[in-house]
PyMOL CGO cylinders between C-alpha atoms (Angstrom):
from pymol import cmd
from pymol.cgo import CYLINDER

trace = [
    CYLINDER, 72.36, 22.16, -19.92, 74.47, 24.00, -22.19, 0.3, 1, 1, 1, 1, 1, 1,
    CYLINDER, 74.47, 24.00, -22.19, 73.63, 26.82, -24.63, 0.3, 1, 1, 1, 1, 1, 1,
    CYLINDER, 73.63, 26.82, -24.63, 75.07, 28.58, -27.74, 0.3, 1, 1, 1, 1, 1, 1,
    CYLINDER, 75.07, 28.58, -27.74, 76.44, 31.13, -25.22, 0.3, 1, 1, 1, 1, 1, 1,
    CYLINDER, 76.44, 31.13, -25.22, 79.00, 28.38, -24.20, 0.3, 1, 1, 1, 1, 1, 1,
    CYLINDER, 79.00, 28.38, -24.20, 80.26, 27.86, -27.74, 0.3, 1, 1, 1, 1, 1, 1,
    CYLINDER, 80.26, 27.86, -27.74, 82.67, 30.82, -27.94, 0.3, 1, 1, 1, 1, 1, 1,
    CYLINDER, 82.67, 30.82, -27.94, 84.40, 30.12, -24.61, 0.3, 1, 1, 1, 1, 1, 1,
    CYLINDER, 84.40, 30.12, -24.61, 84.70, 26.50, -25.58, 0.3, 1, 1, 1, 1, 1, 1,
    CYLINDER, 84.70, 26.50, -25.58, 86.46, 27.40, -28.87, 0.3, 1, 1, 1, 1, 1, 1,
    CYLINDER, 86.46, 27.40, -28.87, 88.72, 29.85, -27.29, 0.3, 1, 1, 1, 1, 1, 1,
    CYLINDER, 88.72, 29.85, -27.29, 89.78, 27.44, -24.67, 0.3, 1, 1, 1, 1, 1, 1,
    CYLINDER, 89.78, 27.44, -24.67, 90.24, 24.53, -27.19, 0.3, 1, 1, 1, 1, 1, 1,
    CYLINDER, 90.24, 24.53, -27.19, 92.72, 26.70, -29.25, 0.3, 1, 1, 1, 1, 1, 1,
    CYLINDER, 92.72, 26.70, -29.25, 94.49, 27.90, -26.17, 0.3, 1, 1, 1, 1, 1, 1,
    CYLINDER, 94.49, 27.90, -26.17, 93.33, 31.46, -26.08, 0.3, 1, 1, 1, 1, 1, 1,
    CYLINDER, 93.33, 31.46, -26.08, 92.48, 32.89, -22.62, 0.3, 1, 1, 1, 1, 1, 1,
    CYLINDER, 92.48, 32.89, -22.62, 88.69, 33.46, -22.30, 0.3, 1, 1, 1, 1, 1, 1,
    CYLINDER, 88.69, 33.46, -22.30, 88.11, 37.20, -21.21, 0.3, 1, 1, 1, 1, 1, 1,
    CYLINDER, 88.11, 37.20, -21.21, 86.73, 37.67, -17.84, 0.3, 1, 1, 1, 1, 1, 1,
    CYLINDER, 86.73, 37.67, -17.84, 84.00, 39.81, -19.20, 0.3, 1, 1, 1, 1, 1, 1,
    CYLINDER, 84.00, 39.81, -19.20, 82.82, 37.14, -21.67, 0.3, 1, 1, 1, 1, 1, 1,
    CYLINDER, 82.82, 37.14, -21.67, 79.55, 35.52, -20.89, 0.3, 1, 1, 1, 1, 1, 1,
    CYLINDER, 79.55, 35.52, -20.89, 79.07, 31.74, -21.17, 0.3, 1, 1, 1, 1, 1, 1,
    CYLINDER, 79.07, 31.74, -21.17, 81.39, 28.76, -19.75, 0.3, 1, 1, 1, 1, 1, 1,
    CYLINDER, 81.39, 28.76, -19.75, 83.71, 26.51, -21.58, 0.3, 1, 1, 1, 1, 1, 1,
    CYLINDER, 83.71, 26.51, -21.58, 82.31, 22.97, -21.95, 0.3, 1, 1, 1, 1, 1, 1,
    CYLINDER, 82.31, 22.97, -21.95, 85.70, 21.32, -22.20, 0.3, 1, 1, 1, 1, 1, 1,
    CYLINDER, 85.70, 21.32, -22.20, 85.99, 20.43, -18.50, 0.3, 1, 1, 1, 1, 1, 1,
    CYLINDER, 85.99, 20.43, -18.50, 82.61, 18.37, -19.13, 0.3, 1, 1, 1, 1, 1, 1,
    CYLINDER, 82.61, 18.37, -19.13, 84.43, 16.00, -21.52, 0.3, 1, 1, 1, 1, 1, 1,
    CYLINDER, 84.43, 16.00, -21.52, 87.01, 14.74, -18.95, 0.3, 1, 1, 1, 1, 1, 1,
    CYLINDER, 87.01, 14.74, -18.95, 85.88, 15.58, -15.45, 0.3, 1, 1, 1, 1, 1, 1,
    CYLINDER, 85.88, 15.58, -15.45, 83.00, 13.98, -13.64, 0.3, 1, 1, 1, 1, 1, 1,
    CYLINDER, 83.00, 13.98, -13.64, 83.01, 16.57, -10.92, 0.3, 1, 1, 1, 1, 1, 1,
    CYLINDER, 83.01, 16.57, -10.92, 82.72, 19.25, -13.32, 0.3, 1, 1, 1, 1, 1, 1,
    CYLINDER, 82.72, 19.25, -13.32, 79.57, 17.61, -14.95, 0.3, 1, 1, 1, 1, 1, 1,
    CYLINDER, 79.57, 17.61, -14.95, 78.04, 17.05, -11.57, 0.3, 1, 1, 1, 1, 1, 1,
    CYLINDER, 78.04, 17.05, -11.57, 78.57, 20.72, -10.65, 0.3, 1, 1, 1, 1, 1, 1,
    CYLINDER, 78.57, 20.72, -10.65, 77.40, 22.07, -14.12, 0.3, 1, 1, 1, 1, 1, 1,
    CYLINDER, 77.40, 22.07, -14.12, 74.17, 24.32, -13.51, 0.3, 1, 1, 1, 1, 1, 1,
    CYLINDER, 74.17, 24.32, -13.51, 71.18, 22.51, -14.90, 0.3, 1, 1, 1, 1, 1, 1,
    CYLINDER, 71.18, 22.51, -14.90, 69.19, 25.63, -15.83, 0.3, 1, 1, 1, 1, 1, 1,
    CYLINDER, 69.19, 25.63, -15.83, 69.11, 28.31, -18.58, 0.3, 1, 1, 1, 1, 1, 1,
    CYLINDER, 69.11, 28.31, -18.58, 67.51, 31.80, -19.02, 0.3, 1, 1, 1, 1, 1, 1,
    CYLINDER, 67.51, 31.80, -19.02, 65.95, 32.07, -22.49, 0.3, 1, 1, 1, 1, 1, 1,
    CYLINDER, 65.95, 32.07, -22.49, 65.09, 35.32, -24.23, 0.3, 1, 1, 1, 1, 1, 1,
    CYLINDER, 65.09, 35.32, -24.23, 62.81, 35.49, -27.33, 0.3, 1, 1, 1, 1, 1, 1,
    CYLINDER, 62.81, 35.49, -27.33, 62.68, 38.68, -29.04, 0.3, 1, 1, 1, 1, 1, 1,
    CYLINDER, 62.68, 38.68, -29.04, 62.30, 38.06, -32.83, 0.3, 1, 1, 1, 1, 1, 1,
    CYLINDER, 62.30, 38.06, -32.83, 58.70, 36.59, -33.40, 0.3, 1, 1, 1, 1, 1, 1,
    CYLINDER, 58.70, 36.59, -33.40, 57.60, 37.66, -29.96, 0.3, 1, 1, 1, 1, 1, 1,
    CYLINDER, 57.60, 37.66, -29.96, 58.78, 39.12, -26.70, 0.3, 1, 1, 1, 1, 1, 1,
    CYLINDER, 58.78, 39.12, -26.70, 59.27, 36.62, -24.00, 0.3, 1, 1, 1, 1, 1, 1,
    CYLINDER, 59.27, 36.62, -24.00, 61.45, 34.98, -21.33, 0.3, 1, 1, 1, 1, 1, 1,
    CYLINDER, 61.45, 34.98, -21.33, 61.75, 31.62, -20.14, 0.3, 1, 1, 1, 1, 1, 1,
    CYLINDER, 61.75, 31.62, -20.14, 63.61, 29.56, -17.54, 0.3, 1, 1, 1, 1, 1, 1,
    CYLINDER, 63.61, 29.56, -17.54, 64.49, 26.00, -18.03, 0.3, 1, 1, 1, 1, 1, 1,
    CYLINDER, 64.49, 26.00, -18.03, 65.72, 23.49, -15.57, 0.3, 1, 1, 1, 1, 1, 1,
    CYLINDER, 65.72, 23.49, -15.57, 66.23, 19.63, -15.78, 0.3, 1, 1, 1, 1, 1, 1,
    CYLINDER, 66.23, 19.63, -15.78, 62.53, 19.35, -14.58, 0.3, 1, 1, 1, 1, 1, 1,
    CYLINDER, 62.53, 19.35, -14.58, 60.70, 22.29, -16.05, 0.3, 1, 1, 1, 1, 1, 1,
    CYLINDER, 60.70, 22.29, -16.05, 60.17, 25.07, -18.60, 0.3, 1, 1, 1, 1, 1, 1,
    CYLINDER, 60.17, 25.07, -18.60, 58.42, 28.05, -17.53, 0.3, 1, 1, 1, 1, 1, 1,
    CYLINDER, 58.42, 28.05, -17.53, 57.76, 30.98, -20.30, 0.3, 1, 1, 1, 1, 1, 1,
    CYLINDER, 57.76, 30.98, -20.30, 56.21, 34.28, -20.00, 0.3, 1, 1, 1, 1, 1, 1,
    CYLINDER, 56.21, 34.28, -20.00, 55.48, 36.42, -22.90, 0.3, 1, 1, 1, 1, 1, 1,
    CYLINDER, 55.48, 36.42, -22.90, 53.97, 39.69, -24.19, 0.3, 1, 1, 1, 1, 1, 1,
    CYLINDER, 53.97, 39.69, -24.19, 51.33, 37.70, -26.06, 0.3, 1, 1, 1, 1, 1, 1,
    CYLINDER, 51.33, 37.70, -26.06, 49.32, 40.46, -27.75, 0.3, 1, 1, 1, 1, 1, 1,
    CYLINDER, 49.32, 40.46, -27.75, 51.95, 40.70, -30.58, 0.3, 1, 1, 1, 1, 1, 1,
    CYLINDER, 51.95, 40.70, -30.58, 51.93, 44.55, -30.27, 0.3, 1, 1, 1, 1, 1, 1,
    CYLINDER, 51.93, 44.55, -30.27, 55.69, 44.83, -29.49, 0.3, 1, 1, 1, 1, 1, 1,
    CYLINDER, 55.69, 44.83, -29.49, 58.86, 43.70, -31.52, 0.3, 1, 1, 1, 1, 1, 1,
    CYLINDER, 58.86, 43.70, -31.52, 61.03, 45.24, -28.79, 0.3, 1, 1, 1, 1, 1, 1,
    CYLINDER, 61.03, 45.24, -28.79, 63.53, 43.49, -26.77, 0.3, 1, 1, 1, 1, 1, 1,
    CYLINDER, 63.53, 43.49, -26.77, 61.64, 44.11, -23.50, 0.3, 1, 1, 1, 1, 1, 1,
    CYLINDER, 61.64, 44.11, -23.50, 57.75, 44.50, -22.84, 0.3, 1, 1, 1, 1, 1, 1,
    CYLINDER, 57.75, 44.50, -22.84, 55.91, 46.41, -20.32, 0.3, 1, 1, 1, 1, 1, 1,
    CYLINDER, 55.91, 46.41, -20.32, 53.90, 43.59, -19.25, 0.3, 1, 1, 1, 1, 1, 1,
    CYLINDER, 53.90, 43.59, -19.25, 54.64, 39.71, -19.37, 0.3, 1, 1, 1, 1, 1, 1,
    CYLINDER, 54.64, 39.71, -19.37, 51.90, 37.14, -19.03, 0.3, 1, 1, 1, 1, 1, 1,
    CYLINDER, 51.90, 37.14, -19.03, 52.30, 33.38, -18.18, 0.3, 1, 1, 1, 1, 1, 1,
    CYLINDER, 52.30, 33.38, -18.18, 52.65, 31.77, -21.46, 0.3, 1, 1, 1, 1, 1, 1,
    CYLINDER, 52.65, 31.77, -21.46, 53.62, 28.14, -21.16, 0.3, 1, 1, 1, 1, 1, 1,
    CYLINDER, 53.62, 28.14, -21.16, 54.85, 25.69, -18.68, 0.3, 1, 1, 1, 1, 1, 1,
    CYLINDER, 54.85, 25.69, -18.68, 56.18, 22.21, -19.43, 0.3, 1, 1, 1, 1, 1, 1,
    CYLINDER, 56.18, 22.21, -19.43, 57.13, 19.09, -17.47, 0.3, 1, 1, 1, 1, 1, 1,
    CYLINDER, 57.13, 19.09, -17.47, 60.58, 18.03, -18.66, 0.3, 1, 1, 1, 1, 1, 1,
    CYLINDER, 60.58, 18.03, -18.66, 60.49, 14.71, -17.05, 0.3, 1, 1, 1, 1, 1, 1,
    CYLINDER, 60.49, 14.71, -17.05, 57.25, 13.53, -18.29, 0.3, 1, 1, 1, 1, 1, 1,
    CYLINDER, 57.25, 13.53, -18.29, 56.89, 15.68, -21.56, 0.3, 1, 1, 1, 1, 1, 1,
    CYLINDER, 56.89, 15.68, -21.56, 60.39, 16.16, -22.84, 0.3, 1, 1, 1, 1, 1, 1,
    CYLINDER, 60.39, 16.16, -22.84, 59.17, 17.07, -26.29, 0.3, 1, 1, 1, 1, 1, 1,
    CYLINDER, 59.17, 17.07, -26.29, 56.91, 19.90, -24.78, 0.3, 1, 1, 1, 1, 1, 1,
    CYLINDER, 56.91, 19.90, -24.78, 53.44, 18.61, -26.16, 0.3, 1, 1, 1, 1, 1, 1,
    CYLINDER, 53.44, 18.61, -26.16, 51.40, 19.16, -23.29, 0.3, 1, 1, 1, 1, 1, 1,
    CYLINDER, 51.40, 19.16, -23.29, 51.17, 22.55, -21.48, 0.3, 1, 1, 1, 1, 1, 1,
    CYLINDER, 51.17, 22.55, -21.48, 51.18, 22.20, -17.70, 0.3, 1, 1, 1, 1, 1, 1,
    CYLINDER, 51.18, 22.20, -17.70, 49.84, 24.74, -15.03, 0.3, 1, 1, 1, 1, 1, 1,
    CYLINDER, 49.84, 24.74, -15.03, 47.45, 27.53, -15.50, 0.3, 1, 1, 1, 1, 1, 1,
    CYLINDER, 47.45, 27.53, -15.50, 46.90, 28.51, -19.12, 0.3, 1, 1, 1, 1, 1, 1,
    CYLINDER, 46.90, 28.51, -19.12, 43.49, 30.30, -19.23, 0.3, 1, 1, 1, 1, 1, 1,
    CYLINDER, 43.49, 30.30, -19.23, 43.79, 32.96, -21.78, 0.3, 1, 1, 1, 1, 1, 1,
    CYLINDER, 43.79, 32.96, -21.78, 46.80, 31.64, -23.43, 0.3, 1, 1, 1, 1, 1, 1,
    CYLINDER, 46.80, 31.64, -23.43, 46.93, 30.77, -26.98, 0.3, 1, 1, 1, 1, 1, 1,
    CYLINDER, 46.93, 30.77, -26.98, 47.23, 26.88, -27.69, 0.3, 1, 1, 1, 1, 1, 1,
    CYLINDER, 47.23, 26.88, -27.69, 49.53, 25.55, -30.06, 0.3, 1, 1, 1, 1, 1, 1,
    CYLINDER, 49.53, 25.55, -30.06, 48.28, 25.66, -33.58, 0.3, 1, 1, 1, 1, 1, 1,
    CYLINDER, 48.28, 25.66, -33.58, 45.72, 28.14, -32.82, 0.3, 1, 1, 1, 1, 1, 1,
]
cmd.load_cgo(trace, "trace")
């Protein structure tokens, strides 16, 4: 998996500019030509949501697991308490239509 965080290092490497060691993200260019690089690429992402709600998620090739501050009482980048919010099986539900796992007390899509 790749993310928007990888775009800047990719563009810098593409134009021949050294990517600063302090920059987050990884250039995607090796993935174009090197099968070993593709095999070694991490298959997970940590996602932060802080505009419409405050939440965190981890996504792997098999699962997406989300926690959130679901009361809607904060618009801060962090929340004092997170609750289980969503979990999706990426293998059998790649479009994230059916929540998996424990969802008691969790708002359902569309409601």
